SEVO-889803 format. One record per residue: x, y, z of N, C-alpha, C in turn. Coordinates in steps of 0.2 Angstrom, whole numbers, plus 5000, padded with zeros to 4 digits. Example, Ala and Ser with C-alpha at 12.3 -4.5 7.8 and 13.67 -1.06 7.14 Angstrom:
<rs>
506649725039506249785039506649845039506449895035506849955036506450005039
</rs>
This chain:
<rs>
571158535468571258495471570658455475570358405473569658395476569958355483569358375488569458355495569358275495569858235500569758175501569758165508569258115511569258095518569758055520570158065524570658015527570658015534570757945536570757935544571357925547571657975550572357995553572358045558572858045561573058095566573358155564573458215567573558285564574258285561574758235562575358235559575258215553574958155552574858125546574358165541573858205544573558245539573958315536574358335541574758385539575258355534575558285535575958265530575658265522575058235523574758225516574558285513574458345517574358395514574858435510575558425513576158445511576358395504576158335504576258295499575758305493575158325495574658355489575058405486575158455489575558505487576058505482576558465485577158445481576958415475576258365475576158315469575858365464575358415466574958455461575458515458575858545463576258595460576958595457577258535459577958515456577958455452577458395454577458335449576958345444576458365445575958355439576158395432576458455434576558495427577058465423577458405427577958375422577858315420577258285422577258215421576958205415576658235411576358215404577158225399577558265400578058275395578658225398578758205403579258165405578958085403578358075403578158005401578257995394577958055391578058055383578758055380579258085383579858075381580258015384579957985389580257915392580857945396580757995399581358015403581258005410581857975413581757965420581958015425581458025429581558095433582058085439582558075438583058055445583158115450583058175447583058225452582458235456581758205455581258205458581358155464581558115463581858075470582258095474582758135471583158165476582858225480582358265476582058315479581558275485581158225484580758195488581158165494581658145493582158115499582358165504582458235501582558285505582158315508581558295506580958325510580658265516581058205515580858155521580458115517580358095511579758055510579957985506580757975508580857905504581057865511580857885517580957835523580457835527579757855526579257865530579257815534579157745533579057695537579557655542580157695541580757665544580957705551581257665555581457705562581757775560581657815566582057875565582857875566583057815571583657825572584057795566583857775561584357775554584057805549583757865550583557915546582857905542582457865545581757865543581257915547580657915546580257955549579857925555579857855555579557825560578757825560578557835554577657835553577557775553576857765554576457695552576457685545576357605543576357605537575857625533575057635538574657665534574757745531575057775535575157845533575657845527576157815527576657795522576157775514575757735515575457715510574957775506574657815511574257865509574657915505575257925507575857965504575857945497576057865496576057845489575457855485574757845488574157865485574057935482574357985486574358045483574758055477575358035477575858035473575558005466575357935468574957905462574457935458574057975461573558015458573858075454574458085453574758135448575258105444575658055447576258025442576357965445576157905442576157845445576857815444577257855438578057815438578357835445578257895447578657925453578357885460577757875459577457835465577657765465577757735460577957665459578657655461579057715459579757715461579957725468579557765471579557775480579357705483578857665480578657605482579357555482579557555476580157515474580857535479580857595480581457605483581357585490580757595492580557575500580657505501580457455495580457385496581157365495581657405491582257385491582657405498582457445503582757455509582457405514581857375513581557325517582057275520582357235515582757185518583257205523583657265521584157295526583757305532583257345532582957375538582657325542582457275540582157225544582557165547583057145541583557095543584257095543584357165542585057175543585357185550585957195551586257195558586257275560586357285566586257355568586857385564587457365564587957385561587857395553587557355550587357375543586857425542586357425546585857475546586257535547586557545552586957615553587357635548587657595543588257605540587757625533587257595531586957615524586257635525585857625529585157655528585057725528585457765532585357825532585357855525585857855521586157885515585457855511585257795510584757755506584057795508583857815515583257835517583357915514583857955514583858025513583758035506583857985501583757995495584358005490584958005495585658015492585757935487585457885489585557825485584957795484584657795477584257775475584157695473583657655477583757585476583357545472583457485470583157435465583057375468582757325466582557255470582757215464582957165465583257115459582957035463582357025460582056955462581956905456581556945451581356905446581856885441581756835437582156825432581756795426582156795420581856785414581556735412581656675416581456605415580856585420580956625426580656605433579956635433580056685430579256725432578956735439578456715441578256725447578356665453578856625450579156565455579856585457579956625463580656655464581056595466580756545469581156475471581656445465581356465459581656435453582256475450582456515454583056575451583656525449584056555444584656525443585356555446585156625446585756675448585956655454586656635454587156605459587556655462587656635469588156675474588656625476589256615474589756575476590256595481590256575487590756585492591356585490591856635491592656625489592856675495593056625501593356675506592956725509593156785510592656835513592156875508592156845501591756875496591256825494590656845490590256805486590356835479590356785474590456795467589756785465589356835461588856825458588756835451588356775449588256765441587456755439587356795434586656775433586356845429585556855429585356905425584556915430584456965431583856995435583357025430582857015428582357035424581857085428581557125423581157175426581257225432581857255431582157295437582057365438581557375441581357445441581957495443581957555440582757595440583357555438583257495434583857465432584257505428584857525429585357565426585257635428584957645433584957715436585157715444584857645448584857655455585657645455585657665462586457675466586557595470586057565472586157505475585657455473585757395472585257335471585257285475584657275478584557215483584357155479584957115480584857055474584756995478584356945476584156875478584556835473584956795477585456735473585556675475585556625472585556565475586156535478586356515485586956495487586856425489586456385487586556315487586056275482586056215481585656185477584956165479584856175486584156175488583656215486583056205484582656245481582556305485582556315491582456365495583156395498583656365494584356405496584556455492584256515496584256575491584556645497585056675496585256725500585256805498585256845501585056915500585656965500585757005496586457045495586357125493586757155496586657245494587157255490587057265484587557265478587557345476588257375477588257425474588257435466588057505464587957505457588557495453589057525456589757525453590257455453589857415456590257345456590357325449591157305449591357275443590957215441590657215435590257165431589557165432589357215436588757225434588557275429588057265425587757305420587157285419586757345416586057345413585957345405585457295404585257295396584957365395584657375389584357425385583657415389583457485392582757485394582157435390581757415393581157385390580757445386580457435382579957475378579257455381579057495386578457475389577757515387577157485387576557515385576457585391576557575397576457635401577157635406576957685411577557695415578157705412578157735406578657745402579157805406578957825410579457875414579957835420579757775420580157735425580457695421581157685422581657645419581557575420581457535417581457445418581957415413582357375417583057345413583057275415583357235412583657175415584457185417584557165423585157175425585657115425586357115423586757075421587157065426587357015430587956995435588356955432589056975430589556935428590156935432590156895437590656895442590756945446590156965448590057015453590357005460590757035462591057005469590857055475590457025480590157065485590557035492590657085496590957065502590457035506590656985511590356955515589857005519590157055521589757105525589157135522589057125515588557145510587957095509588157035513587556985513587057015519586457015517585857035522585456965525585456965532585256905534585756845533585456775537586056725536585956685529586556655528586356615521585856565521585456575515584956525515584256565517584356625520583756665522583356705518583656705511583456745505582656745504582456685503581756675500581256705506581456695512581056715517581056795518581656815515581756895516581256925510581356885505581056915498580256915499579956855502579156845503578956905507579356915512579156965517579257035514579657045510579557105507579157125502578957065499578457065494577657085497577557055502576957085506577057155508577557185510577557255510577457285503577757265499577757295492577157295488576757235488576057235487575657295489575657305496575257355499575557425495576157435494576357495491575957495484575957435480575757445473574857455473574557435479573857425480573757515481574257545484574057625486574157655480574657635476574857685470574157675466574057615465573457595461572857635462572757635468572057675471572157745469572857775470572957845469572757855461572957805457572957805450572257805449571857765451571057785451570757835453571057875459570857925461570957985456571557985453571658045448571158025441571157985440570657955434569957975435569757965441569057985443569058075443569558095447569558165446569458205439569858165436569858195429569158185425568858135426568258105423567758155426567658155433567258205436567258285434567758305434567858375431567658385424567758335420567558345413566858335412566458295415565858275416565458325418565658385425565358435426565458495421565958495417566058545413565658545405565658475404565458455397564658455396564358485391563758495391563458455384562958415384562558385378561758395379561558395374560758405374560458455380560958515381560758565384560858555391561258495393561458495401562058445402562358455408562958435408562958365408563458325406563458255405563458215412563658255417563558215424562758195426562458255422561758245424561358185419561658155415561458095411561658035416561157995417561157935422561757885419561757885413562257835410562957845414563157915413563757945414563857935422563257965426563357985433563457915436563057855433563257785436563957765435564257785429564957765428565357795435565257865436565657895440565557865448564857845449564757825457565057765457565057715450565357645453566157665453566457715450567157715450567357745457566857795461566857825467566957755472566457715471566457655475567057605474567357595469567957555468568557585471568557655471569157695474569157695482568557695484568457705492568557635495568357585490568357515492569157495492569557505487570257485486570557525492570457585494570757625499570657595506570057565508569857545514570257465515570357435509570757375509571357375510571757425507572457435509572557465516572157515518572257525525572057475530571657435529571457375533572057335534572357305530573057285528573557315533573657375532574157415535574057415542573357415544573257415551573557355555573557305551573757235554574657235554574857265548575557275548575857325554575457375555575657435561575557395567575157345568575157315574575557265575575957235570576457185571576057115570575457115566575157055565575257035557575256965556575356945550574756975545575056985539574657035535574656995526574956955527575156925519574556915515574156885517573356875514573056935513573056975518572657045517573157085511573757075511574057115506573957105500573857025500573757005492573057025490572657025495571857035494571957115491572257165495572357235494572457245487573157205485573457215479572857185473572657135475572057115469571557165468571157185473570657235473570857305470571457335473571557395471571857395464572157345462572457355454571857325450571457285451570857275446570257325446570257365451569857435452570057475448570857485448571057545445571057525437571157475435570957455428570357475426569757445429569057475428568957545428569157585434568957655434569457685428570057675427570357715422570157695415569857645414569457625406568857665407568457665413567757705413567957785411568557805414568657875413568757895407569057845402569257855395568557865391568057815394567357825391567057875393567057915398566657975400566958035396567658015394567858085390567758075383567458015381567358005374567858005369567958035364568458035359569058075362568958125366569558155369569958115375569558055378569858025381570457965378570257965372570657915367571357965363571358025366571858065362572358075368573058105367573458125372573558185375572858225372572758285375572558285382572258235384572058225391572458165393572558155401572958105403572558035404571958035402571457975403571857915401571957925394572357865389572857835393573257885396573857865399573757835407573357845410573057825416572757755415572457745409572257675408572857635405573457655402574057605400574357595406574357635411574857635418574557585422573757585422573457525427573457455425573757445418573657375417574157345420574857375420575357345424575357325430574957365433574857365440574557285442574157265438573857195438574357145437575057155435575557115433576057105438576457165440576957165443576857155451577357155456577257125462576857065463576857015457576556965458575856975455575756935449575156945444574656935450574056965447573356955450573156875451573456835446573256765446573656735452574156765453574756735458574456765466573956815466573756845472573156795474572856765468572256725470572456655472573156635470573456585473573556585481573956645481574056645488573556645493572956695491572256695495572156615496571956595490571556525491571956475495572656475494573156435499572956455506573056515507572956545515572256525516571856535514571156505515571056425517571456395512571356325514571856305519572456335521572756335527572356345534572056405534571556415539570956375540570756345535570156295535570456225539571056205537571256145540571456155548571856215548571856225556571356255561570756265558570256295562569956245566569856285572569656255578568856255580568656295576567956325577568056385582568456405583568556465588568856525586568556585586568756645582569056685587569756695587570056725591569956805591569756835596569656905597570256935598570556985593571157035594570857105594571357145597571157205597571157235591570757285590570757315583571157385585571757375580572257425581572057505577572457555578572257615575572557625570572257655564572557665558573157715558573257755562573857785563574057785570574657805571574857815578574957885580
</rs>
């Protein structure tokens, strides 16, 4: 296990050591076979939950660990360096808990969050729809109020853990207004809720992705999270957090590919010397190191804002954009370093490259991230008074 430099307190360092041990001793030996067989590792999430890794950024009084977001993201990176499907699953589960944790009532949090954060209940997040793509305000799934219940009808596409989750955080339209969307916590055994056949994907084949169908699904009023019509705001806030999760996973994926390529370059010899000693290969690896380090710094910078309670939406988009683009470059170059072996399934380099591609697509495509960033820049420019506000620099870990 190559050494990594982290900026954290003793508690976080100890946590990362534990996660690295779990990742390399328990997850890495299973990853290749599970991905090849497209087997969803449900038991892994239960095990991670028992270890306390499914509730790291949430308060202790509801079953979480109460850790800074930066610490949680570094855990995702460690998991992503050996098994991206599991790391993405942890990120999505955390995302699916976000609306309840942030916008739910005290009674709702006390009732449902402890089991969710303990790993007894695996979550899924239902926002995207087949026709809407990156425009959540265009959703057609509806939630019609009938007395003390809502009746949900529609379809949700690209649902990670679809068909395997124990609960689904669902966004549905409750009025004809473009932003008339509400958030619901739907149990997996609700009558009328079903999953289509899983998508056949290029990568992340150990992660189940399916369209969820809602056909007259009845949800009690008590399972609405936040006020009616508040769902779009909840969804967008959750996506900011989710984008940081994917940035961390992508950074881990890049780190894993770099570790593999570096090990191969040190051991393989051509023309009487290690291929690492050939400048063409050495510079590829140097660029990969720069890409991984810069991605890590970018997501940790955004996390420091989140931990300080400051707005971080633009920074989350920057982190997601930088980390996933860098992961695509690093994994592609790792295949190149391994040469012909990199193109075979005897080494995980080709799997890393396939997994990196989707990182540029989900949680908002990187084109959407550029839209978010550019609009934010324009807004700041129009509101600029010519004075830069001096803010205290928050610590990366508490």
